[in-house]
BALUMDO-591968 format. One record per atom (N, C-alpha, C, O): x, y, z; atom name; residue number from 1; residue in three letters. Coordinates in steps of 0.02 Angstrom, whole numbers, padded with zeros to 5 digits. Example, Ala and Ser with C-alpha at 12.3 -4.5 7.8 and 13.67 -1.06 7.14 Angstrom:
BALUMDO-591968
- 00660	-00284	00390	N	1	ALA $
- 00615	-00225	00390	CA	1	ALA $
- 00660	-00165	00390	C	1	ALA $
- 00712	-00166	00423	O	1	ALA $
- 00642	-00112	00354	N	2	SER $
- 00684	-00053	00357	CA	2	SER $
- 00645	00002	00394	C	2	SER $
- 00670	00057	00402	O	2	SER $
END
This chain:
BALUMDO-591968
- 00042	-00059	00000	N	1	UNK $
- 00001	00001	-00001	CA	1	UNK $
- 00045	00062	00000	C	1	UNK $
- 00032	00110	-00035	O	1	UNK $
- 00097	00061	00040	N	2	UNK $
- 00145	00119	00041	CA	2	UNK $
- 00177	00129	-00029	C	2	UNK $
- 00185	00186	-00050	O	2	UNK $
- 00194	00076	-00064	N	3	UNK $
- 00224	00082	-00127	CA	3	UNK $
- 00176	00116	-00175	C	3	UNK $
- 00196	00163	-00210	O	3	UNK $
- 00114	00095	-00176	N	4	UNK $
- 00060	00122	-00218	CA	4	UNK $
- 00051	00200	-00205	C	4	UNK $
- 00047	00241	-00250	O	4	UNK $
- 00050	00215	-00140	N	5	UNK $
- 00040	00283	-00119	CA	5	UNK $
- 00098	00327	-00141	C	5	UNK $
- 00086	00382	-00165	O	5	UNK $
- 00158	00306	-00135	N	6	UNK $
- 00213	00345	-00160	CA	6	UNK $
- 00213	00350	-00233	C	6	UNK $
- 00227	00403	-00260	O	6	UNK $
- 00197	00293	-00271	N	7	UNK $
- 00194	00291	-00339	CA	7	UNK $
- 00139	00341	-00365	C	7	UNK $
- 00151	00375	-00414	O	7	UNK $
- 00083	00343	-00333	N	8	UNK $
- 00026	00390	-00357	CA	8	UNK $
- 00053	00464	-00347	C	8	UNK $
- 00043	00507	-00389	O	8	UNK $
- 00085	00475	-00291	N	9	UNK $
- 00105	00543	-00277	CA	9	UNK $
- 00163	00563	-00330	C	9	UNK $
- 00163	00618	-00357	O	9	UNK $
- 00208	00518	-00342	N	10	UNK $
- 00261	00536	-00393	CA	10	UNK $
- 00236	00544	-00460	C	10	UNK $
- 00261	00585	-00499	O	10	UNK $
- 00183	00504	-00477	N	11	UNK $
- 00153	00506	-00544	CA	11	UNK $
- 00118	00577	-00550	C	11	UNK $
- 00126	00613	-00599	O	11	UNK $
- 00081	00593	-00500	N	12	UNK $
- 00044	00659	-00503	CA	12	UNK $
- 00093	00718	-00508	C	12	UNK $
- 00081	00765	-00545	O	12	UNK $
- 00148	00715	-00469	N	13	UNK $
- 00198	00767	-00472	CA	13	UNK $
- 00231	00771	-00540	C	13	UNK $
- 00244	00825	-00566	O	13	UNK $
- 00246	00711	-00569	N	14	UNK $
- 00276	00707	-00638	CA	14	UNK $
- 00234	00737	-00687	C	14	UNK $
- 00256	00773	-00731	O	14	UNK $
- 00168	00723	-00680	N	15	UNK $
- 00119	00749	-00727	CA	15	UNK $
- 00114	00826	-00727	C	15	UNK $
- 00103	00860	-00777	O	15	UNK $
- 00124	00849	-00669	N	16	UNK $
- 00123	00927	-00657	CA	16	UNK $
- 00190	00956	-00672	C	16	UNK $
- 00197	01017	-00672	O	16	UNK $
- 00242	00915	-00684	N	17	UNK $
- 00309	00940	-00693	CA	17	UNK $
- 00345	00961	-00630	C	17	UNK $
- 00394	00998	-00635	O	17	UNK $
- 00324	00940	-00572	N	18	UNK $
- 00348	00958	-00504	CA	18	UNK $
- 00405	00909	-00488	C	18	UNK $
- 00405	00849	-00504	O	18	UNK $
- 00453	00938	-00453	N	19	UNK $
- 00507	00893	-00425	CA	19	UNK $
- 00509	00907	-00348	C	19	UNK $
- 00521	00964	-00329	O	19	UNK $
- 00500	00860	-00307	N	20	UNK $
- 00501	00872	-00239	CA	20	UNK $
- 00565	00840	-00204	C	20	UNK $
- 00577	00780	-00208	O	20	UNK $
- 00604	00882	-00172	N	21	UNK $
- 00666	00858	-00148	CA	21	UNK $
- 00658	00802	-00094	C	21	UNK $
- 00699	00756	-00091	O	21	UNK $
- 00605	00806	-00053	N	22	UNK $
- 00599	00754	00003	CA	22	UNK $
- 00588	00684	-00028	C	22	UNK $
- 00603	00634	00004	O	22	UNK $
- 00563	00681	-00087	N	23	UNK $
- 00552	00618	-00117	CA	23	UNK $
- 00613	00591	-00155	C	23	UNK $
- 00609	00537	-00184	O	23	UNK $
- 00667	00627	-00156	N	24	UNK $
- 00726	00607	-00189	CA	24	UNK $
- 00765	00553	-00151	C	24	UNK $
- 00746	00536	-00095	O	24	UNK $
- 00817	00526	-00181	N	25	UNK $
- 00857	00476	-00153	CA	25	UNK $
- 00894	00508	-00093	C	25	UNK $
- 00926	00561	-00099	O	25	UNK $
- 00889	00474	-00035	N	26	UNK $
- 00921	00497	00023	CA	26	UNK $
- 01000	00498	00014	C	26	UNK $
- 01034	00545	00035	O	26	UNK $
- 01024	00446	-00017	N	27	UNK $
- 01094	00441	-00025	CA	27	UNK $
- 01126	00486	-00075	C	27	UNK $
- 01178	00516	-00062	O	27	UNK $
- 01090	00490	-00138	N	28	UNK $
- 01124	00525	-00195	CA	28	UNK $
- 01090	00594	-00208	C	28	UNK $
- 01115	00632	-00250	O	28	UNK $
- 01036	00609	-00175	N	29	UNK $
- 00995	00673	-00188	CA	29	UNK $
- 00972	00678	-00261	C	29	UNK $
- 00972	00733	-00290	O	29	UNK $
- 00954	00624	-00289	N	30	UNK $
- 00933	00616	-00358	CA	30	UNK $
- 00859	00601	-00358	C	30	UNK $
- 00833	00571	-00311	O	30	UNK $
- 00825	00619	-00409	N	31	UNK $
- 00753	00599	-00414	CA	31	UNK $
- 00741	00524	-00423	C	31	UNK $
- 00779	00489	-00457	O	31	UNK $
- 00690	00501	-00390	N	32	UNK $
- 00671	00428	-00395	CA	32	UNK $
- 00636	00418	-00460	C	32	UNK $
- 00578	00437	-00464	O	32	UNK $
- 00666	00391	-00510	N	33	UNK $
- 00637	00380	-00572	CA	33	UNK $
- 00628	00307	-00593	C	33	UNK $
- 00601	00291	-00646	O	33	UNK $
- 00652	00262	-00546	N	34	UNK $
- 00655	00189	-00561	CA	34	UNK $
- 00621	00151	-00508	C	34	UNK $
- 00631	00169	-00450	O	34	UNK $
- 00582	00102	-00521	N	35	UNK $
- 00555	00056	-00471	CA	35	UNK $
- 00586	-00009	-00476	C	35	UNK $
- 00582	-00043	-00528	O	35	UNK $
- 00618	-00029	-00420	N	36	UNK $
- 00648	-00097	-00413	CA	36	UNK $
- 00596	-00146	-00393	C	36	UNK $
- 00570	-00143	-00337	O	36	UNK $
- 00579	-00192	-00438	N	37	UNK $
- 00527	-00242	-00425	CA	37	UNK $
- 00548	-00288	-00371	C	37	UNK $
- 00506	-00306	-00330	O	37	UNK $
- 00616	-00310	-00370	N	38	UNK $
- 00636	-00358	-00325	CA	38	UNK $
- 00635	-00330	-00252	C	38	UNK $
- 00619	-00367	-00206	O	38	UNK $
- 00651	-00265	-00242	N	39	UNK $
- 00650	-00239	-00176	CA	39	UNK $
- 00587	-00197	-00164	C	39	UNK $
- 00579	-00168	-00111	O	39	UNK $
- 00545	-00194	-00213	N	40	UNK $
- 00486	-00149	-00210	CA	40	UNK $
- 00497	-00084	-00180	C	40	UNK $
- 00464	-00061	-00134	O	40	UNK $
- 00548	-00054	-00211	N	41	UNK $
- 00566	00017	-00187	CA	41	UNK $
- 00583	00061	-00250	C	41	UNK $
- 00606	00038	-00302	O	41	UNK $
- 00569	00127	-00239	N	42	UNK $
- 00587	00175	-00289	CA	42	UNK $
- 00663	00196	-00278	C	42	UNK $
- 00687	00208	-00223	O	42	UNK $
- 00699	00197	-00335	N	43	UNK $
- 00770	00212	-00329	CA	43	UNK $
- 00791	00263	-00385	C	43	UNK $
- 00757	00273	-00436	O	43	UNK $
- 00848	00294	-00371	N	44	UNK $
- 00871	00338	-00422	CA	44	UNK $
- 00917	00303	-00473	C	44	UNK $
- 00935	00245	-00464	O	44	UNK $
- 00935	00339	-00526	N	45	UNK $
- 00976	00310	-00579	CA	45	UNK $
- 01045	00286	-00558	C	45	UNK $
- 01072	00240	-00587	O	45	UNK $
- 01073	00319	-00506	N	46	UNK $
- 01137	00302	-00480	CA	46	UNK $
- 01128	00234	-00442	C	46	UNK $
- 01163	00186	-00456	O	46	UNK $
- 01080	00230	-00394	N	47	UNK $
- 01065	00167	-00363	CA	47	UNK $
- 01055	00108	-00409	C	47	UNK $
- 01076	00052	-00393	O	47	UNK $
- 01021	00121	-00468	N	48	UNK $
- 01007	00070	-00516	CA	48	UNK $
- 01071	00033	-00541	C	48	UNK $
- 01068	-00026	-00558	O	48	UNK $
- 01128	00068	-00543	N	49	UNK $
- 01190	00042	-00568	CA	49	UNK $
- 01229	00007	-00510	C	49	UNK $
- 01279	-00026	-00524	O	49	UNK $
- 01206	00013	-00446	N	50	UNK $
- 01245	-00016	-00390	CA	50	UNK $
- 01238	-00088	-00390	C	50	UNK $
- 01194	-00116	-00423	O	50	UNK $
- 01283	-00122	-00352	N	51	UNK $
- 01283	-00196	-00350	CA	51	UNK $
- 01219	-00219	-00318	C	51	UNK $
- 01195	-00274	-00332	O	51	UNK $
- 01190	-00173	-00273	N	52	UNK $
- 01130	-00200	-00238	CA	52	UNK $
- 01072	-00207	-00284	C	52	UNK $
- 01028	-00248	-00270	O	52	UNK $
- 01069	-00172	-00338	N	53	UNK $
- 01011	-00173	-00382	CA	53	UNK $
- 01025	-00195	-00456	C	53	UNK $
- 00979	-00208	-00495	O	53	UNK $
- 01087	-00199	-00472	N	54	UNK $
- 01110	-00209	-00544	CA	54	UNK $
- 01074	-00267	-00580	C	54	UNK $
- 01056	-00261	-00639	O	54	UNK $
- 01065	-00323	-00543	N	55	UNK $
- 01032	-00382	-00572	CA	55	UNK $
- 00959	-00386	-00560	C	55	UNK $
- 00929	-00437	-00579	O	55	UNK $
- 00928	-00338	-00530	N	56	UNK $
- 00857	-00337	-00518	CA	56	UNK $
- 00816	-00315	-00577	C	56	UNK $
- 00840	-00282	-00623	O	56	UNK $
- 00753	-00334	-00575	N	57	UNK $
- 00705	-00311	-00629	CA	57	UNK $
- 00681	-00241	-00610	C	57	UNK $
- 00660	-00228	-00553	O	57	UNK $
- 00686	-00195	-00658	N	58	UNK $
- 00672	-00124	-00654	CA	58	UNK $
- 00611	-00104	-00698	C	58	UNK $
- 00597	-00133	-00750	O	58	UNK $
- 00576	-00052	-00674	N	59	UNK $
- 00527	-00022	-00714	CA	59	UNK $
- 00529	00054	-00707	C	59	UNK $
- 00545	00077	-00652	O	59	UNK $
- 00516	00094	-00756	N	60	UNK $
- 00512	00167	-00750	CA	60	UNK $
- 00449	00179	-00705	C	60	UNK $
- 00399	00142	-00709	O	60	UNK $
- 00452	00231	-00662	N	61	UNK $
- 00400	00246	-00612	CA	61	UNK $
- 00331	00249	-00644	C	61	UNK $
- 00285	00220	-00615	O	61	UNK $
- 00320	00282	-00702	N	62	UNK $
- 00250	00281	-00729	CA	62	UNK $
- 00230	00209	-00746	C	62	UNK $
- 00172	00193	-00734	O	62	UNK $
- 00268	00168	-00771	N	63	UNK $
- 00248	00095	-00787	CA	63	UNK $
- 00235	00059	-00723	C	63	UNK $
- 00189	00018	-00719	O	63	UNK $
- 00274	00072	-00673	N	64	UNK $
- 00259	00039	-00605	CA	64	UNK $
- 00193	00059	-00578	C	64	UNK $
- 00158	00018	-00549	O	64	UNK $
- 00175	00123	-00588	N	65	UNK $
- 00114	00148	-00562	CA	65	UNK $
- 00057	00115	-00596	C	65	UNK $
- 00010	00094	-00563	O	65	UNK $
- 00057	00108	-00662	N	66	UNK $
- 00007	00076	-00697	CA	66	UNK $
- 00001	00003	-00683	C	66	UNK $
- -00055	-00024	-00678	O	66	UNK $
- 00058	-00031	-00675	N	67	UNK $
- 00058	-00103	-00659	CA	67	UNK $
- 00025	-00116	-00588	C	67	UNK $
- -00011	-00165	-00578	O	67	UNK $
- 00041	-00071	-00542	N	68	UNK $
- 00017	-00087	-00473	CA	68	UNK $
- -00053	-00059	-00457	C	68	UNK $
- -00079	-00070	-00402	O	68	UNK $
- -00083	-00023	-00507	N	69	UNK $
- -00152	00002	-00501	CA	69	UNK $
- -00198	-00060	-00504	C	69	UNK $
- -00259	-00053	-00500	O	69	UNK $
END
């Protein structure tokens, strides 16, 4: 439920062209543009390339929102 709530909020903000700092990556201060299906978490582009996520299944945030609706 939390993932869906965040996805909806990010989707609405993206549709309006808004960028909210508090929703960015805590580690890299980058926008959360990717959804890691394995960890069920939104991540930034830098985290996507890390060892922790490199082999995981990823989706762009808008696609994840549609899939989890």
